N, CA, C and O atoms as CSV, one atom per row, in Angstrom:
chain,resi,resn,atom,element,x,y,z
A,1,UNK,N,N,9.436,-66.678,-63.674
A,1,UNK,CA,C,8.947,-66.817,-62.314
A,1,UNK,C,C,10.080,-67.271,-61.425
A,1,UNK,O,O,11.055,-67.836,-61.920
A,2,UNK,N,N,9.983,-67.043,-60.128
A,2,UNK,CA,C,11.018,-67.441,-59.190
A,2,UNK,C,C,11.163,-68.955,-59.260
A,2,UNK,O,O,10.216,-69.687,-58.972
A,3,UNK,N,N,12.340,-69.422,-59.640
A,3,UNK,CA,C,12.558,-70.802,-60.021
A,3,UNK,C,C,12.241,-71.872,-59.008
A,3,UNK,O,O,11.602,-72.860,-59.368
A,4,UNK,N,N,12.651,-71.735,-57.752
A,4,UNK,CA,C,12.552,-72.824,-56.791
A,4,UNK,C,C,11.139,-73.060,-56.290
A,4,UNK,O,O,10.878,-74.084,-55.658
A,5,UNK,N,N,10.228,-72.148,-56.552
A,5,UNK,CA,C,8.884,-72.285,-56.031
A,5,UNK,C,C,8.751,-71.714,-54.628
A,5,UNK,O,O,7.646,-71.657,-54.089
A,6,UNK,N,N,9.854,-71.293,-54.032
A,6,UNK,CA,C,9.839,-70.691,-52.697
A,6,UNK,C,C,9.557,-69.205,-52.849
A,6,UNK,O,O,10.426,-68.439,-53.265
A,7,UNK,N,N,8.342,-68.802,-52.510
A,7,UNK,CA,C,7.934,-67.416,-52.723
A,7,UNK,C,C,8.176,-66.540,-51.498
A,7,UNK,O,O,7.805,-65.366,-51.502
A,8,UNK,N,N,8.798,-67.096,-50.436
A,8,UNK,CA,C,8.972,-66.322,-49.206
A,8,UNK,C,C,9.896,-65.117,-49.398
A,8,UNK,O,O,9.792,-64.129,-48.671
A,9,UNK,N,N,10.790,-65.202,-50.369
A,9,UNK,CA,C,11.722,-64.098,-50.618
A,9,UNK,C,C,11.251,-63.174,-51.734
A,9,UNK,O,O,11.879,-62.148,-51.997
A,10,UNK,N,N,10.156,-63.527,-52.388
A,10,UNK,CA,C,9.683,-62.761,-53.534
A,10,UNK,C,C,9.122,-61.416,-53.086
A,10,UNK,O,O,8.432,-61.321,-52.071
A,11,UNK,N,N,9.431,-60.376,-53.865
A,11,UNK,CA,C,8.861,-59.054,-53.610
A,11,UNK,C,C,7.744,-58.825,-54.614
A,11,UNK,O,O,7.976,-58.802,-55.823
A,12,UNK,N,N,6.525,-58.654,-54.101
A,12,UNK,CA,C,5.371,-58.448,-54.964
A,12,UNK,C,C,5.137,-56.964,-55.176
A,12,UNK,O,O,5.189,-56.173,-54.235
A,13,UNK,N,N,4.877,-56.593,-56.432
A,13,UNK,CA,C,4.640,-55.203,-56.803
A,13,UNK,C,C,3.209,-55.038,-57.288
A,13,UNK,O,O,2.630,-55.958,-57.866
A,14,UNK,N,N,2.646,-53.870,-57.052
A,14,UNK,CA,C,1.327,-53.554,-57.596
A,14,UNK,C,C,1.486,-53.174,-59.072
A,14,UNK,O,O,2.593,-52.932,-59.551
A,15,UNK,N,N,0.374,-53.128,-59.763
A,15,UNK,CA,C,0.397,-52.714,-61.173
A,15,UNK,C,C,0.959,-51.297,-61.290
A,15,UNK,O,O,1.728,-51.004,-62.206
A,16,UNK,N,N,0.577,-50.425,-60.363
A,16,UNK,CA,C,1.075,-49.038,-60.390
A,16,UNK,C,C,2.588,-48.998,-60.193
A,16,UNK,O,O,3.276,-48.213,-60.845
A,17,UNK,N,N,3.113,-49.839,-59.296
A,17,UNK,CA,C,4.562,-49.873,-59.069
A,17,UNK,C,C,5.303,-50.408,-60.296
A,17,UNK,O,O,6.367,-49.907,-60.658
A,18,UNK,N,N,4.728,-51.430,-60.926
A,18,UNK,CA,C,5.336,-51.974,-62.150
A,18,UNK,C,C,5.328,-50.912,-63.247
A,18,UNK,O,O,6.323,-50.734,-63.949
A,19,UNK,N,N,4.207,-50.208,-63.392
A,19,UNK,CA,C,4.100,-49.158,-64.414
A,19,UNK,C,C,5.150,-48.072,-64.176
A,19,UNK,O,O,5.791,-47.613,-65.121
A,20,UNK,N,N,5.328,-47.662,-62.925
A,20,UNK,CA,C,6.322,-46.632,-62.609
A,20,UNK,C,C,7.729,-47.148,-62.893
A,20,UNK,O,O,8.568,-46.412,-63.412
A,21,UNK,N,N,7.987,-48.397,-62.558
A,21,UNK,CA,C,9.307,-49.003,-62.752
A,21,UNK,C,C,9.654,-49.085,-64.239
A,21,UNK,O,O,10.798,-48.851,-64.629
A,22,UNK,N,N,8.655,-49.422,-65.072
A,22,UNK,CA,C,8.876,-49.573,-66.510
A,22,UNK,C,C,8.645,-48.280,-67.277
A,22,UNK,O,O,8.911,-48.217,-68.477
A,23,UNK,N,N,8.151,-47.247,-66.598
A,23,UNK,CA,C,7.844,-45.951,-67.225
A,23,UNK,C,C,6.786,-46.100,-68.322
A,23,UNK,O,O,6.911,-45.529,-69.406
A,24,UNK,N,N,5.734,-46.886,-68.015
A,24,UNK,CA,C,4.606,-47.061,-68.924
A,24,UNK,C,C,3.320,-46.816,-68.140
A,24,UNK,O,O,3.355,-46.622,-66.925
A,25,UNK,N,N,2.191,-46.825,-68.836
A,25,UNK,CA,C,0.915,-46.623,-68.154
A,25,UNK,C,C,0.473,-47.918,-67.470
A,25,UNK,O,O,0.949,-49.004,-67.801
A,26,UNK,N,N,-0.440,-47.783,-66.518
A,26,UNK,CA,C,-0.998,-48.960,-65.858
A,26,UNK,C,C,-1.729,-49.836,-66.865
A,26,UNK,O,O,-1.706,-51.062,-66.752
A,27,UNK,N,N,-2.377,-49.219,-67.849
A,27,UNK,CA,C,-3.097,-49.991,-68.866
A,27,UNK,C,C,-2.133,-50.891,-69.646
A,27,UNK,O,O,-2.492,-52.014,-70.000
A,28,UNK,N,N,-0.937,-50.418,-69.912
A,28,UNK,CA,C,0.062,-51.240,-70.600
A,28,UNK,C,C,0.421,-52.458,-69.758
A,28,UNK,O,O,0.559,-53.561,-70.288
A,29,UNK,N,N,0.573,-52.269,-68.459
A,29,UNK,CA,C,0.884,-53.388,-67.561
A,29,UNK,C,C,-0.275,-54.381,-67.543
A,29,UNK,O,O,-0.055,-55.589,-67.625
A,30,UNK,N,N,-1.511,-53.882,-67.436
A,30,UNK,CA,C,-2.672,-54.776,-67.479
A,30,UNK,C,C,-2.695,-55.575,-68.775
A,30,UNK,O,O,-3.008,-56.765,-68.767
A,31,UNK,N,N,-2.365,-54.925,-69.887
A,31,UNK,CA,C,-2.347,-55.604,-71.188
A,31,UNK,C,C,-1.301,-56.720,-71.183
A,31,UNK,O,O,-1.575,-57.822,-71.657
A,32,UNK,N,N,-0.113,-56.449,-70.654
A,32,UNK,CA,C,0.942,-57.468,-70.576
A,32,UNK,C,C,0.499,-58.650,-69.726
A,32,UNK,O,O,0.767,-59.802,-70.067
A,33,UNK,N,N,-0.184,-58.363,-68.614
A,33,UNK,CA,C,-0.666,-59.426,-67.726
A,33,UNK,C,C,-1.737,-60.256,-68.426
A,33,UNK,O,O,-1.673,-61.486,-68.422
A,34,UNK,N,N,-2.715,-59.589,-69.023
A,34,UNK,CA,C,-3.819,-60.305,-69.658
A,34,UNK,C,C,-3.374,-61.100,-70.890
A,34,UNK,O,O,-3.965,-62.135,-71.200
A,35,UNK,N,N,-2.346,-60.631,-71.591
A,35,UNK,CA,C,-1.814,-61.352,-72.752
A,35,UNK,C,C,-0.907,-62.507,-72.352
A,35,UNK,O,O,-0.513,-63.313,-73.195
A,36,UNK,N,N,-0.577,-62.586,-71.068
A,36,UNK,CA,C,0.297,-63.655,-70.599
A,36,UNK,C,C,1.773,-63.355,-70.756
A,36,UNK,O,O,2.609,-64.229,-70.524
A,37,UNK,N,N,2.111,-62.130,-71.147
A,37,UNK,CA,C,3.518,-61.755,-71.307
A,37,UNK,C,C,4.208,-61.507,-69.975
A,37,UNK,O,O,5.427,-61.639,-69.867
A,38,UNK,N,N,3.429,-61.148,-68.962
A,38,UNK,CA,C,3.965,-60.844,-67.638
A,38,UNK,C,C,3.151,-61.625,-66.607
A,38,UNK,O,O,1.973,-61.332,-66.404
A,39,UNK,N,N,3.768,-62.625,-65.948
A,39,UNK,CA,C,3.033,-63.422,-64.963
A,39,UNK,C,C,2.574,-62.563,-63.788
A,39,UNK,O,O,3.287,-61.656,-63.358
A,40,UNK,N,N,1.393,-62.849,-63.277
A,40,UNK,CA,C,0.849,-62.095,-62.149
A,40,UNK,C,C,-0.031,-62.995,-61.301
A,40,UNK,O,O,-0.525,-64.024,-61.760
A,41,UNK,N,N,-0.218,-62.582,-60.050
A,41,UNK,CA,C,-1.092,-63.278,-59.127
A,41,UNK,C,C,-2.281,-62.370,-58.872
A,41,UNK,O,O,-2.115,-61.179,-58.608
A,42,UNK,N,N,-3.465,-62.925,-58.951
A,42,UNK,CA,C,-4.658,-62.127,-58.672
A,42,UNK,C,C,-4.942,-62.187,-57.176
A,42,UNK,O,O,-5.060,-63.268,-56.598
A,43,UNK,N,N,-5.048,-61.021,-56.561
A,43,UNK,CA,C,-5.363,-60.909,-55.137
A,43,UNK,C,C,-6.639,-60.085,-55.044
A,43,UNK,O,O,-6.615,-58.863,-55.191
A,44,UNK,N,N,-7.747,-60.765,-54.800
A,44,UNK,CA,C,-9.024,-60.060,-54.822
A,44,UNK,C,C,-9.291,-59.539,-56.212
A,44,UNK,O,O,-9.330,-60.306,-57.174
A,45,UNK,N,N,-9.476,-58.233,-56.324
A,45,UNK,CA,C,-9.739,-57.633,-57.632
A,45,UNK,C,C,-8.498,-56.999,-58.252
A,45,UNK,O,O,-8.580,-56.388,-59.318
A,46,UNK,N,N,-7.352,-57.141,-57.592
A,46,UNK,CA,C,-6.132,-56.526,-58.114
A,46,UNK,C,C,-5.086,-57.598,-58.443
A,46,UNK,O,O,-5.261,-58.773,-58.119
A,47,UNK,N,N,-4.021,-57.178,-59.077
A,47,UNK,CA,C,-2.941,-58.079,-59.453
A,47,UNK,C,C,-1.668,-57.702,-58.719
A,47,UNK,O,O,-1.446,-56.537,-58.387
A,48,UNK,N,N,-0.836,-58.704,-58.471
A,48,UNK,CA,C,0.505,-58.483,-57.937
A,48,UNK,C,C,1.479,-59.198,-58.859
A,48,UNK,O,O,1.213,-60.303,-59.333
A,49,UNK,N,N,2.608,-58.553,-59.106
A,49,UNK,CA,C,3.623,-59.086,-60.007
A,49,UNK,C,C,4.920,-59.224,-59.224
A,49,UNK,O,O,5.317,-58.306,-58.507
A,50,UNK,N,N,5.580,-60.369,-59.361
A,50,UNK,CA,C,6.861,-60.586,-58.691
A,50,UNK,C,C,7.913,-59.709,-59.371
A,50,UNK,O,O,8.020,-59.687,-60.598
A,51,UNK,N,N,8.680,-58.992,-58.564
A,51,UNK,CA,C,9.686,-58.062,-59.093
A,51,UNK,C,C,10.646,-58.758,-60.059
A,51,UNK,O,O,11.012,-58.185,-61.085
A,52,UNK,N,N,11.053,-59.975,-59.744
A,52,UNK,CA,C,11.986,-60.705,-60.609
A,52,UNK,C,C,11.363,-60.993,-61.978
A,52,UNK,O,O,12.069,-61.024,-62.986
A,53,UNK,N,N,10.042,-61.202,-62.017
A,53,UNK,CA,C,9.371,-61.421,-63.301
A,53,UNK,C,C,9.412,-60.161,-64.164
A,53,UNK,O,O,9.539,-60.245,-65.386
A,54,UNK,N,N,9.305,-58.994,-63.526
A,54,UNK,CA,C,9.413,-57.727,-64.262
A,54,UNK,C,C,10.827,-57.601,-64.832
A,54,UNK,O,O,11.007,-57.259,-66.001
A,55,UNK,N,N,11.825,-57.880,-63.994
A,55,UNK,CA,C,13.215,-57.787,-64.451
A,55,UNK,C,C,13.489,-58.756,-65.595
A,55,UNK,O,O,14.182,-58.408,-66.551
A,56,UNK,N,N,12.947,-59.977,-65.502
A,56,UNK,CA,C,13.125,-60.976,-66.555
A,56,UNK,C,C,12.451,-60.528,-67.850
A,56,UNK,O,O,13.016,-60.683,-68.932
A,57,UNK,N,N,11.252,-59.975,-67.740
A,57,UNK,CA,C,10.548,-59.480,-68.929
A,57,UNK,C,C,11.376,-58.389,-69.612
A,57,UNK,O,O,11.512,-58.381,-70.836
A,58,UNK,N,N,11.926,-57.475,-68.818
A,58,UNK,CA,C,12.731,-56.390,-69.395
A,58,UNK,C,C,14.001,-56.930,-70.036
A,58,UNK,O,O,14.399,-56.468,-71.105
A,59,UNK,N,N,14.643,-57.906,-69.391
A,59,UNK,CA,C,15.857,-58.504,-69.979
A,59,UNK,C,C,15.549,-59.141,-71.331
A,59,UNK,O,O,16.315,-58.982,-72.281
A,60,UNK,N,N,14.431,-59.860,-71.421
A,60,UNK,CA,C,14.065,-60.522,-72.677
A,60,UNK,C,C,13.625,-59.525,-73.747
A,60,UNK,O,O,13.665,-59.835,-74.938
A,61,UNK,N,N,13.206,-58.330,-73.329
A,61,UNK,CA,C,12.675,-57.358,-74.272
A,61,UNK,C,C,13.748,-56.481,-74.913
A,61,UNK,O,O,13.473,-55.788,-75.893
A,62,UNK,N,N,14.955,-56.503,-74.378
A,62,UNK,CA,C,16.013,-55.664,-74.937
A,62,UNK,C,C,16.377,-56.144,-76.342
A,62,UNK,O,O,16.391,-57.343,-76.622
A,63,UNK,N,N,16.667,-55.193,-77.205
A,63,UNK,CA,C,17.154,-55.526,-78.542
A,63,UNK,C,C,18.181,-54.488,-78.944
A,63,UNK,O,O,18.191,-53.368,-78.433
A,64,UNK,N,N,19.037,-54.874,-79.862
A,64,UNK,CA,C,20.078,-53.969,-80.338
A,64,UNK,C,C,19.529,-53.129,-81.492
A,64,UNK,O,O,19.028,-53.662,-82.482
A,65,UNK,N,N,19.632,-51.824,-81.347
A,65,UNK,CA,C,19.179,-50.914,-82.409
A,65,UNK,C,C,20.387,-50.496,-83.253
A,65,UNK,O,O,21.497,-50.350,-82.742
A,66,UNK,N,N,20.155,-50.312,-84.527
A,66,UNK,CA,C,21.195,-49.804,-85.393
A,66,UNK,C,C,22.044,-50.890,-85.917
A,66,UNK,O,O,22.980,-50.631,-86.672
């Protein structure tokens, strides 16, 4: 999550935008959110994810193959 707690600079993405960015289905993004692997904010009936949280998740998910 954005460290300082100042969310004024945070860019919020929809589940569809996160799915497109990660090249996965929206259901995969929902699963990550519900499992707590990807932090999200609930806005009404939808979720918003901070772009930096997506980048952090991807950085932590990289592994060396071979």
